[in-house]
DSSP file (Angstrom, degrees, kcal/mol; ACC not computed):
  #  RESIDUE AA STRUCTURE BP1 BP2  ACC     N-H-->O    O-->H-N    N-H-->O    O-->H-N    TCO  KAPPA ALPHA  PHI   PSI    X-CA   Y-CA   Z-CA
    1    1 A M     >        0   0    0      0, 0.0     4,-1.7     0, 0.0     3,-0.3   0.000 360.0 360.0 360.0 -37.3   -6.0 -143.6 -108.9
    2    2 A K  H  >  +     0   0    0      1,-0.2     4,-1.9     2,-0.2     5,-0.2   0.874 360.0  54.4 -62.0 -36.7   -8.9 -141.9 -110.9
    3    3 A G  H  > S+     0   0    0      1,-0.2     4,-2.3     2,-0.2    -1,-0.2   0.878 105.5  52.9 -62.9 -38.3   -6.4 -140.3 -113.3
    4    4 A A  H  > S+     0   0    0     -3,-0.3     4,-2.2     2,-0.2    -1,-0.2   0.879 108.2  50.2 -66.3 -38.1   -4.8 -143.7 -114.1
    5    5 A V  H  X S+     0   0    0     -4,-1.7     4,-2.0     2,-0.2    -1,-0.2   0.907 111.8  47.6 -67.4 -41.9   -8.2 -145.2 -115.0
    6    6 A E  H  X S+     0   0    0     -4,-1.9     4,-1.9     2,-0.2    -2,-0.2   0.892 111.5  50.5 -66.3 -39.9   -9.0 -142.3 -117.3
    7    7 A E  H  X S+     0   0    0     -4,-2.3     4,-2.6     1,-0.2    -2,-0.2   0.898 109.0  51.9 -63.6 -40.5   -5.6 -142.5 -118.9
    8    8 A R  H  X S+     0   0    0     -4,-2.2     4,-2.8     1,-0.2    -2,-0.2   0.894 106.8  53.5 -63.0 -39.6   -6.1 -146.3 -119.4
    9    9 A A  H  X S+     0   0    0     -4,-2.0     4,-2.3     2,-0.2    -1,-0.2   0.909 110.8  46.2 -62.2 -41.2   -9.4 -145.6 -121.1
   10   10 A I  H  X S+     0   0    0     -4,-1.9     4,-2.6     2,-0.2    -2,-0.2   0.920 112.6  49.9 -66.8 -44.0   -7.8 -143.2 -123.5
   11   11 A E  H  X S+     0   0    0     -4,-2.6     4,-2.5     1,-0.2    -2,-0.2   0.911 111.2  49.5 -61.1 -42.4   -4.9 -145.6 -124.2
   12   12 A L  H  X S+     0   0    0     -4,-2.8     4,-2.7     2,-0.2    -1,-0.2   0.928 110.9  49.9 -61.5 -45.3   -7.4 -148.4 -124.9
   13   13 A G  H  X S+     0   0    0     -4,-2.3     4,-2.1     1,-0.2    -2,-0.2   0.918 111.9  47.0 -60.4 -45.0   -9.4 -146.2 -127.2
   14   14 A E  H  X S+     0   0    0     -4,-2.6     4,-2.7     2,-0.2     5,-0.2   0.897 112.4  50.5 -64.7 -40.2   -6.3 -145.2 -129.2
   15   15 A Y  H  X S+     0   0    0     -4,-2.5     4,-2.2    -5,-0.2     6,-0.4   0.925 109.8  50.1 -63.4 -44.5   -5.1 -148.8 -129.4
   16   16 A I  H  X>S+     0   0    0     -4,-2.7     5,-1.2     1,-0.2     4,-0.8   0.904 115.0  43.6 -61.8 -42.0   -8.5 -150.0 -130.7
   17   17 A I  H  <5S+     0   0    0     -4,-2.1     3,-0.5    -5,-0.2    -2,-0.2   0.939 114.8  47.6 -69.7 -47.3   -8.6 -147.3 -133.3
   18   18 A E  H  <5S+     0   0    0     -4,-2.7    -2,-0.2     1,-0.2    -1,-0.2   0.855 125.1  29.9 -63.9 -35.7   -5.0 -147.7 -134.5
   19   19 A N  H  <5S-     0   0    0     -4,-2.2    -1,-0.2    -5,-0.2    -2,-0.2   0.376  98.2-125.6-106.8   3.1   -5.1 -151.4 -134.7
   20   20 A N  T  <5 -     0   0    0     -4,-0.8    -3,-0.2    -3,-0.5    -4,-0.1   0.908  54.3-179.2  50.2  43.0   -8.8 -151.9 -135.6
   21   21 A A      < -     0   0    0     -5,-1.2    -1,-0.2    -6,-0.4     2,-0.1  -0.343  28.1-127.4 -82.4 151.8   -8.7 -154.2 -132.6
   22   22 A T     >  -     0   0    0     -3,-0.1     4,-2.3     1,-0.1     5,-0.2  -0.432  32.1-106.5 -83.1 167.7  -11.4 -156.3 -131.0
   23   23 A V  H  > S+     0   0    0      1,-0.2     4,-2.6     2,-0.2     5,-0.2   0.903 122.7  53.3 -61.3 -41.2  -12.2 -156.0 -127.3
   24   24 A R  H  > S+     0   0    0      1,-0.2     4,-2.1     2,-0.2    -1,-0.2   0.904 109.1  48.2 -61.8 -42.0  -10.5 -159.4 -126.8
   25   25 A A  H  > S+     0   0    0      2,-0.2     4,-2.3     1,-0.2    -1,-0.2   0.905 112.4  48.4 -65.9 -41.5   -7.3 -158.2 -128.5
   26   26 A A  H  X S+     0   0    0     -4,-2.3     4,-2.2     2,-0.2    -2,-0.2   0.901 110.2  52.0 -65.6 -40.5   -7.2 -155.0 -126.5
   27   27 A A  H  X>S+     0   0    0     -4,-2.6     5,-2.0     1,-0.2     4,-0.8   0.913 111.5  47.2 -62.4 -41.9   -7.8 -157.0 -123.2
   28   28 A G  H  <5S+     0   0    0     -4,-2.1     3,-0.4     1,-0.2    -2,-0.2   0.906 111.1  50.8 -65.7 -41.6   -4.9 -159.3 -124.1
   29   29 A K  H  <5S+     0   0    0     -4,-2.3    -2,-0.2     1,-0.2    -1,-0.2   0.889 119.1  36.0 -63.5 -40.3   -2.6 -156.4 -125.0
   30   30 A F  H  <5S-     0   0    0     -4,-2.2    -1,-0.2    -5,-0.1    -2,-0.2   0.416 106.4-124.0 -96.2   0.9   -3.3 -154.5 -121.8
   31   31 A H  T  <5S+     0   0    0     -4,-0.8     2,-0.3    -3,-0.4    -3,-0.2   0.909  71.1 117.5  57.1  46.2   -3.5 -157.7 -119.6
   32   32 A I      < -     0   0    0     -5,-2.0    -1,-0.2    -6,-0.2    -2,-0.1  -0.848  69.4 -86.3-132.6 170.9   -7.0 -156.8 -118.3
   33   33 A S     >  -     0   0    0     -2,-0.3     4,-1.8     1,-0.1     3,-0.1  -0.351  31.0-118.3 -78.9 160.0  -10.4 -158.4 -118.6
   34   34 A K  H  > S+     0   0    0      1,-0.2     4,-2.5     2,-0.2     5,-0.2   0.860 115.8  56.4 -63.6 -35.4  -12.8 -157.9 -121.5
   35   35 A S  H  > S+     0   0    0      1,-0.2     4,-2.4     2,-0.2    -1,-0.2   0.853 104.9  51.9 -67.1 -32.7  -15.4 -156.5 -119.1
   36   36 A T  H  > S+     0   0    0      2,-0.2     4,-2.7     1,-0.2    -1,-0.2   0.898 109.0  50.3 -67.8 -40.1  -12.8 -153.9 -118.0
   37   37 A V  H  X S+     0   0    0     -4,-1.8     4,-2.9     2,-0.2     5,-0.3   0.943 111.3  48.6 -61.5 -46.9  -12.2 -152.9 -121.6
   38   38 A H  H  X S+     0   0    0     -4,-2.5     4,-2.1     1,-0.2     5,-0.5   0.929 112.4  48.4 -57.9 -46.4  -15.9 -152.6 -122.2
   39   39 A K  H  X>S+     0   0    0     -4,-2.4     4,-1.8     1,-0.2     5,-1.8   0.914 114.2  46.6 -60.8 -44.5  -16.3 -150.5 -119.0
   40   40 A D  I  <>S+     0   0    0     -4,-2.7     5,-2.6     1,-0.2     6,-0.2   0.938 118.6  38.0 -65.3 -48.0  -13.4 -148.2 -120.0
   41   41 A V  I  <5S+     0   0    0     -4,-2.9    -1,-0.2    -5,-0.2    -2,-0.2   0.709 124.6  37.5 -83.5 -17.9  -14.4 -147.6 -123.6
   42   42 A S  I  <5S+     0   0    0     -4,-2.1    -3,-0.2    -5,-0.3    -2,-0.2   0.844 131.6  16.4 -99.6 -39.1  -18.1 -147.4 -123.1
   43   43 A D  I  X5S+     0   0    0     -4,-1.8     4,-1.0    -5,-0.5    -3,-0.2   0.899 129.7  36.4 -97.8 -57.4  -18.6 -145.5 -119.9
   44   44 A R  I >><S+     0   0    0     -5,-1.8     4,-2.2     1,-0.2     3,-0.5   0.908 116.1  51.5 -68.7 -42.3  -15.4 -143.8 -118.9
   45   45 A L  H 3><S+     0   0    0     -5,-2.6     4,-2.6    -6,-0.3     8,-0.4   0.842 101.4  63.3 -65.8 -32.3  -14.2 -142.8 -122.3
   46   46 A R  H 34 S+     0   0    0      1,-0.2    -1,-0.2    -6,-0.2    -2,-0.2   0.877 112.7  34.6 -60.0 -38.1  -17.6 -141.2 -123.1
   47   47 A T  H << S+     0   0    0     -4,-1.0    -1,-0.2    -3,-0.5    -2,-0.2   0.816 122.0  45.8 -86.5 -31.8  -17.1 -138.7 -120.3
   48   48 A V  H  < S+     0   0    0     -4,-2.2    -2,-0.2     1,-0.2    -3,-0.2   0.925 133.9   2.7 -78.3 -45.9  -13.3 -138.2 -120.6
   49   49 A N     X  -     0   0    0     -4,-2.6     4,-2.3    -5,-0.2    -1,-0.2  -0.692  62.1-179.1-146.6  84.9  -13.0 -137.9 -124.4
   50   50 A P  H  > S+     0   0    0      0, 0.0     4,-1.9     0, 0.0     5,-0.1   0.826  83.7  54.4 -59.7 -34.7  -16.3 -137.9 -126.3
   51   51 A Q  H  > S+     0   0    0      2,-0.2     4,-1.6     1,-0.2     5,-0.1   0.925 110.9  45.1 -66.3 -43.4  -14.7 -137.5 -129.8
   52   52 A L  H  > S+     0   0    0     -3,-0.2     4,-2.6     1,-0.2     5,-0.2   0.883 108.9  58.3 -65.2 -38.6  -12.5 -140.6 -129.2
   53   53 A Y  H  X S+     0   0    0     -4,-2.3     4,-2.7    -8,-0.4    -2,-0.2   0.912 104.1  50.8 -56.9 -44.9  -15.5 -142.5 -127.8
   54   54 A V  H  X S+     0   0    0     -4,-1.9     4,-1.6     1,-0.2    -1,-0.2   0.904 111.9  47.0 -62.2 -42.2  -17.4 -142.0 -131.1
   55   55 A R  H  X S+     0   0    0     -4,-1.6     4,-1.8     2,-0.2    -1,-0.2   0.895 112.5  49.5 -67.5 -40.0  -14.5 -143.3 -133.1
   56   56 A V  H  X S+     0   0    0     -4,-2.6     4,-2.7     1,-0.2     5,-0.2   0.920 108.4  53.0 -65.4 -43.6  -14.0 -146.3 -130.9
   57   57 A R  H  X S+     0   0    0     -4,-2.7     4,-2.6     1,-0.2    -1,-0.2   0.879 106.2  54.7 -59.3 -37.4  -17.7 -147.1 -131.0
   58   58 A S  H  X S+     0   0    0     -4,-1.6     4,-1.9     2,-0.2    -1,-0.2   0.930 110.4  44.7 -61.7 -45.9  -17.5 -147.1 -134.8
   59   59 A V  H  X S+     0   0    0     -4,-1.8     4,-2.5     1,-0.2    -2,-0.2   0.920 114.4  49.0 -64.2 -44.4  -14.6 -149.6 -134.8
   60   60 A L  H  X S+     0   0    0     -4,-2.7     4,-2.4     1,-0.2    -2,-0.2   0.866 109.5  51.7 -67.3 -35.6  -16.3 -151.8 -132.2
   61   61 A E  H  X S+     0   0    0     -4,-2.6     4,-2.1    -5,-0.2    -1,-0.2   0.901 110.0  49.8 -65.8 -39.7  -19.6 -151.8 -134.1
   62   62 A H  H  X S+     0   0    0     -4,-1.9     4,-1.3    -5,-0.2    -2,-0.2   0.933 111.8  48.2 -62.1 -45.6  -17.8 -152.8 -137.3
   63   63 A N  H  X S+     0   0    0     -4,-2.5     4,-0.8     1,-0.2    -2,-0.2   0.889 110.2  52.1 -61.9 -39.6  -16.1 -155.7 -135.3
   64   64 A K  H >< S+     0   0    0     -4,-2.4     3,-0.6     1,-0.2     4,-0.4   0.890 107.7  51.5 -64.8 -38.6  -19.4 -156.8 -133.9
   65   65 A A  H 3< S+     0   0    0     -4,-2.1    -1,-0.2     1,-0.2     3,-0.2   0.784 115.3  43.1 -67.9 -26.1  -20.9 -156.9 -137.4
   66   66 A Q  H >X S+     0   0    0     -4,-1.3     4,-1.9    -3,-0.2     3,-0.9   0.491  85.5  94.7 -96.5  -5.4  -18.0 -159.1 -138.6
   67   67 A R  H <X S+     0   0    0     -4,-0.8     4,-2.6    -3,-0.6     5,-0.2   0.827  79.4  57.1 -64.4 -32.3  -17.8 -161.4 -135.6
   68   68 A H  H 3> S+     0   0    0     -4,-0.4     4,-1.8    -3,-0.2    -1,-0.3   0.843 107.5  50.2 -66.3 -30.1  -20.0 -164.2 -137.1
   69   69 A I  H <> S+     0   0    0     -3,-0.9     4,-2.2     2,-0.2    -2,-0.2   0.931 111.1  47.2 -70.9 -46.2  -17.6 -164.3 -140.1
   70   70 A R  H  X S+     0   0    0     -4,-1.9     4,-2.3     1,-0.2    -2,-0.2   0.888 111.5  52.4 -61.9 -38.1  -14.5 -164.6 -137.8
   71   71 A G  H  X S+     0   0    0     -4,-2.6     4,-2.2     2,-0.2    -1,-0.2   0.901 109.0  49.3 -64.3 -40.7  -16.3 -167.3 -135.8
   72   72 A G  H  X S+     0   0    0     -4,-1.8     4,-2.4     2,-0.2    -2,-0.2   0.888 111.0  49.4 -65.2 -39.6  -17.0 -169.3 -139.0
   73   73 A I  H  X S+     0   0    0     -4,-2.2     4,-2.6     2,-0.2    -2,-0.2   0.910 110.5  50.5 -65.4 -42.0  -13.5 -169.0 -140.1
   74   74 A A  H  X S+     0   0    0     -4,-2.3     4,-2.1     2,-0.2    -2,-0.2   0.908 111.6  47.9 -63.4 -41.6  -12.2 -170.2 -136.7
   75   75 A T  H  X S+     0   0    0     -4,-2.2     4,-2.1     2,-0.2     5,-0.2   0.917 111.3  50.5 -65.3 -43.0  -14.5 -173.2 -136.8
   76   76 A R  H  X S+     0   0    0     -4,-2.4     4,-2.2     1,-0.2    -2,-0.2   0.939 111.4  48.0 -59.2 -47.8  -13.5 -174.1 -140.3
   77   77 A N  H  X S+     0   0    0     -4,-2.6     4,-2.3     1,-0.2    -1,-0.2   0.866 107.6  57.0 -62.3 -36.4   -9.8 -173.9 -139.4
   78   78 A K  H  X S+     0   0    0     -4,-2.1     4,-1.8     1,-0.2    -1,-0.2   0.934 110.9  41.8 -59.9 -47.0  -10.5 -176.0 -136.3
   79   79 A Y  H  X S+     0   0    0     -4,-2.1     4,-2.1     1,-0.2    -1,-0.2   0.824 111.3  55.7 -74.4 -29.9  -11.9 -178.8 -138.4
   80   80 A L  H  X S+     0   0    0     -4,-2.2     4,-1.9    -5,-0.2    -1,-0.2   0.903 108.1  49.2 -65.9 -39.2   -9.3 -178.5 -141.1
   81   81 A R  H  X S+     0   0    0     -4,-2.3     4,-1.8     2,-0.2    -2,-0.2   0.901 109.3  52.6 -64.3 -40.7   -6.6 -179.0 -138.4
   82   82 A K  H  < S+     0   0    0     -4,-1.8     4,-0.5     1,-0.2    -2,-0.2   0.918 110.6  47.1 -61.9 -43.0   -8.4 -182.0 -137.1
   83   83 A E  H >< S+     0   0    0     -4,-2.1     3,-0.7     1,-0.2    -1,-0.2   0.867 110.6  52.8 -65.3 -36.5   -8.5 -183.6 -140.5
   84   84 A K  H 3< S+     0   0    0     -4,-1.9    -1,-0.2     1,-0.2    -2,-0.2   0.835 106.9  52.4 -68.6 -33.3   -4.9 -182.8 -141.1
   85   85 A N  T 3<        0   0    0     -4,-1.8    -1,-0.2     1,-0.2    -2,-0.2   0.507 360.0 360.0 -84.2  -4.6   -3.8 -184.5 -137.9
   86   86 A K    <         0   0    0     -3,-0.7    -1,-0.2    -4,-0.5    -2,-0.1   0.493 360.0 360.0 -72.1 360.0   -5.7 -187.8 -138.6
């Protein structure tokens, strides 16, 4: 079982890097929870593949810095849809 968890952590890391994916997107793709993705890419990946861990952290930090922008866009779109449906 331990091998499967480590393999999943590597797969998650590669997916996040290749797709510039958010934790939520990776969780949806692999049908696991966001907390499992966090655990895999922050704890397990650090010990299994440190080079991949550094690259994944870079992508996740970029996503974290941009999340307020994505949230604002989502809110704007929400209210635009409401106005359109009136």
